N, C-alpha and C positions, 0 to 999 in steps of 0.2 A: 575206413583208409587201411590198407594189406599191410601187414605186420607193422602197425603202429604200437609203440610202447612208450612209456616215460621212465623207464630205465635209464639210467645214465653209467653205463659200465665204462666209459672211454673217459671220465672226468676225472678228479684224483684219486678215485677207487682204484685205478686202472695202476696208479705209484706204488700201491700197497703191497707187500708179500701175496704172493697166489692163493696161498691158504685161507688168508683175511677176508681178500675179496667178497666171496658167497656172503659171508655173516653181513659186512657192510651194507651191502646190497638186500639182506633180509631185514636188516633194521633202517633202511631207507637211509642210510646216512650220507648215499648219494641225491639225495632229494629233500634237504632240509627245511623244506617249505610246512611241511606237517608239523615239525617240532617248534617252528616259529607261530604257527595258529595255536598250538597247544599252549605255548607260554604267554603269548598277547594276554587272554582275560585276567591270568596271574600278574601281571605288569599293570594292567588297570586297577584293580581291586588292591593291589598293595600301595598302589601313588593314592588310589581314593579315598582309603583309609587313614592318611594324612599324619602316618606314624615320623619321628624324625627321620630327616634326609639320611643319615647316616645309618639306622634300621633298616629304612626304605631300600637303600642301596645294597646291603647286605642280604638283603631278603630276596630282591630281584637278579641276585648274581646265583642263590641258591635255585630258584623256580627255571632260570635260563638253563643251567646244569642239568635239573631233573627233569626237564620238560624233554631234551634231548634223549635223555636214557629211558623214561615212559614212554615217549611216543614211539621209539625203537622197541620196546617190549611188547607193547599194542600192536604193533606191525609184526612181530613173531606170532604174538597169540593169534591176530587175523589170518597169517598164511597158514598157521597149524589148523586151524577150522578149515579153511576154503582151499587147501593147497589140489581137491580134486576138480573143482570148481574153476579155479586160476588156470587151470591146465586148456580149459575148452573157452576162455577172453583172450583174444589176440593181444590186449595190453599187459596182461598177467602172465600170458605163458611162459614168458623168461625167468616168473620169480624164483628163487632158490628151491624152494621147497616144491613147487609145481614141477621144476627141472629135473629134479633129484640133486643138484648139485650140494643141498643140504640135507642129511638125514634127520628123522623126528627126533632122535636122541640126540644129536647134537644140538638141534634147536633147543629144545627142553633144555639142553645145559647152559646154554648161550643166554637162554631166557633166564634162569636162576642167578646167573651175574649181572645181568641188567638190572632184575629187580634188589638184588644185593648191596648194588653200589646206592641203589635210588633210597632205600631204606637209610643207609646211610647218611644222605641227604635230609630226608623227613625227621629224623630223631635231632636235628639242628634246630627246628621249629616248636613251638609252642603246643602243649598238649592238645588244644582243640584241634587246631588245623592237623595235627598228626592222626586222629581219628578221622577227621574226614579225608587224610590221603588212604589211609587203610580201607576206609568205605570205596574209596573210586576201584578198588582192584575188581570189585564184582562186577562193574560196568565194563571194564576193560575187557573182561570175560564174556559176558553176555552180548556187547555190542556185534561180536561179527554172527550172532545167529539172527541179529532183526532183520537183515536182507532175506530170510527164508521165510518168515511167517507176518510179514508187516509191509505195507507199501510207504512206510514211513521211517526205513532206516536209517534216515538223515534227522531225524527228531532224535533217535537214539544217541548219535552222534552229537549232538546239539547237547545233549544231556551231559557225554561223557567228555567232550573236550571243554565244555565250558564249566566244568569242574575246578581248574583254576582260580575262578572269579570267588565264588564263596572261601575258597582253601586260602586264597592269597588275602583276603578280607580278614580271614581269622588268624593269618600268620601275624599280619601286621598291627591289628586291634586286638585280639585275644578273647574277640566275640563276634555276633553277627548281629548287624544294624540293616536299616530298610535300606540303603544306600548298596550296601552286598548284593544283597536278594534281588534289587531291581537291575543290577550290572549282570548278576546272571541270567535274570530274564532276557535281557538286552544280549546277552552273548549267545543264548539258544536260538532267537532268530536270525541272528547272524551266519551262526553255523547252517540251521538248516539252509537258508538261502543261498550260500557258496558253496556247500556240498551238493545242494542240487544242479547247480552248474559242473562241478566236477564229473558226478554219476553221468551227464550227457556224453562222455568220452565212450561209454559201457554201453548205452541204451540198447543198441541193436546186439552186440552177443548177449548182453543181460537178459532181453528178450528169448533168445533161443534156449537157456539154459534154465530158464525161470526165476531168477534174480530180480526182487523186486526194488524198487525206488522211488523217490518222487520226481526223477526225471523220466522216468515210465509213465507215472499218475498223472504229470501235469503237460508231459510232451510239448507241442505248440504252443500252449498257454502259461508256458513258463515263467516268460517275462512279467505277465499278470503276478504270479506266484511269488517271484523274486519282490517286486514292488510293494506286497504286501509284508512280507519279512522283514526288507530294507526300511520300511517306514515305521515297523514296530521296534526294529533295532534303535532308530533314529532318537524317535521317544522316549524309550526307555534309557536312554543314555543320559538325553537332557535331563530325566526326573532323577536318576543316580547321582547325578554331578549338582542337581537342586538340592537334594536331599543332603548331601556331602557338603555343602557349604561350599562350592567353587565359586568362584569370582568370575565376572563378566569378562576379564582378560581370556577366558578358555574359547568364548563365541570366536575371535576370529582365526583361531586354529580348526575349533570343531565343523564352522560352516563349510570352508573348503576341503575338508576331510569327506564330507558327504556326498561332494562330487564324485570321489573316487568310487559310490555305490551307485549311483544315478547313471556314471560311464557304464558300469559292468551291464546296467540293464539295457541301455539304448544300442549298445553293438555286439549285444549276444545273439550267436547265430549257432543254434545247437547243434547243426549238422558239421560243423568245423570243430573237429576234435581240439587241434593244436589251440584253437582260440579259445576253446574252454578252458586248456590248461593254464593258459597266460592270463585269463580272468580270474581263474581261482588263485593264482599265484598272488595277483594284484592286492590280495586282501593282506598281505602282510606289510604291505604301503601304508592302508587304512589303518591298521591296529595300531602301527606305531604312532601315526597321526594323531590319533586318540590320545596315545599316552602323551604326546606332546602336548596335547590340549587341558589333558588334566593335570600336567605340570603347571602348565600357564595358567590354570586356574587357583591354582595353591600359592602363588606368589604373590 
């Protein structure tokens, strides 16, 4: 698709002062879906840990804010690594660092500000969760390198983006239990699936510049790969809920939520970039539905 891009410069970002707009685009504040997807594993695990409702609500608020900040920081790091590659890919050529709208020194200062505010949020959590939060920084830095050395950068994203699951559980429970680990595993396969869909937007350009991905690896067999990923996601979510002692009230919400994953497999067209983006974004609704299922199972 010629001149295809997912940058939304004409949205609310256009109402910001002109000097702020490149930074909002750099942090992907114009496209909050990534922040939502980073937040949802933390939401699940906070609810699954069965802390008192007031404590759970406070932690959810902290994780929500932190997810937007850390997703922004991760995008800055990614674009600092990839600015030369981004210039060669249609969808990413307009990114602020690739286009020259933001310089590396300016990006580094912006990154420092995002990390500082994130640190203030992290300090509100229990020590175990704080330690896990610090550990995530290495993953954020290393993820952009994965696409250069492995066909499985989506797996690296699963480890990184899913980190909110053990971190949220630790923040709510002060320890790690089997339910939290099972939830992390479920999150890993969920992300592996939906990011494969996302990567199909760039499949042809990635092949030209040598970027690897599961979208390129599985190609026309991507629907079969998604079936495996989403089946494992579903089974592991059920095991996590069982381990956490959720009640049967979760099932009337959980089972319809799974249809949102099935639908992604049924309608996937790997050559339709706009559809791939819509299916990727639909995972927010799936994630929120799972959160509701956990709440129903706690009642």
